[in-house]
N, C-alpha and C positions, 0 to 999 in steps of 0.2 A: 694390125695387131692380132695375135692368136688369142681366141677367147678360151676360157676354161673347158667349155665343152668340146671344143676341136683337140685341145690337150687330152682330155679324158679319153676321146676316142681314138687318138694316136698311142696313148698307153694302153688302151684295151686291144687294139690291133697287134701292138708290140708283145703283150703277153700271150695272146693266142698264137703268134709266131714262135715265141720261146717255149710254149708248151707242146707244139709240134715237134719240137727237136728233142722231146724226151723220149727215151726208148721204153717202149712197151714190152710185154711178155714175149711177142712173137719176135721182136727186134732182138731182145736178149738171147731167145732160144736160138736163133740163126748165128748170133755172133758166138755163142758158146760152142755150137756145133763145129764150127771151123777152129776156135782156139783149141778144143778137144783134138784136133788133127794136125796141129802146127808142127812143123820139123824145125830144125835149127834155122835161124835167120829168118824166122816167121813166114816162110813158105808152107801153105798148106800142102800136105802130102795128098796129091790128086789120085793116087792108087786107094787112098782109104776113105774117100768121101764120094757121095752120090754126084753125078755129072751134071744133073739138071736140077732147077729150081723145083719142078713138080716131084721128082723123086725125093728130093731133100724134104719137101713138104710131108710127102708120104711117110717117109721115115720119122719125122718129129710129129705125125698125127695133126699137122695143122693145115689150114686152108691155104690153096695155092695162091690166091689172090693176096692174102696176108704174108705170105712169104716173099711175093713179089715185091710188095711195098716195102718190106723189111730190108730186102736187097737194095733197093732204091734208096731208102733212107741211110742205111749203113754207108752206102758209097758217097750220098751227099754230105753226110757228116763227116766224112774224111777216116771212116773207121775201117772198112775193108776197101780194097780195090780188086776188081777182077776183070778177066776178059773172056769173051766167049766165042765160040765157033757155032754159028746157028744157035741152037737152045744148049749146048752142051758148054759147061765150065771148062777152060783150058787152064786158067791160072787164078789163084786166089791168094791175096796177101792181106795179113792183118797189119794194120799200123803199128809201126815200131813206137809210137807215141801212147799206145794203149798198153802193149804186153810186149815183152822180149824173151825169146829163147835162144841163148848162144852166148858168145863170147862179147865182152865189153868192146874190144876193138872192132868186131865185126858189126856190132850196133852201130858205132860211130860210122864206120864206112857205109854201111846201108842207108843210114839217114842221109848222108851226102847223095848216094847214089838215087834214092827215092824222092829226091827234092820235087821232081815233076809230078809223080804219081801221089804223093801226099804234100802237094805244096802248102796246103792250110792245115793247120792243127786240128785234130778232132774237137768236136763241139765248139769251134771258134765260132763266136756270134759278134757280128757288126751291127751294134745298135743304130738306129737311124734317128736323127735330130729331127722333131716335128717341126 
C-alpha cells in the first residue's frame, strides 16, 4: 500500500517536473527571435538569422549557456526543431501547433508532412501514476 508520504513525494516530484517545462524569459526570447524571422510555411528565413547559438546569444544580449539550454528545452517541448552542421544552424522550423504563417491548405499539408519532426504536440505532458 502506498503511504501518504510516498504520494506527497511523488506529487512534489511531478510538480517540479511540470515547473521545469514552463518557459522562462530566455526561452521566450529565443522563440520570439525565430518567430520574428518566420517565412510562409513556418520555415525560418536562414538568411535573416544568426547561424550559431553563440551569435544569437550575443544579438539578444543573453548568456551562451542559457541560450543553449533554451534551444534544448524548446526542442524537447516540440516548439522548435532544428538541424545543425557543426555549430551552425542549417534549418529551423517553428511548430505549426504554436503559430502558423501561410495558407490554410498549406498548414494542413505541412502538419501531415511534419508528423515525424513534431510527433508530439507542444507542451504535451504525460503524467505518471505513483
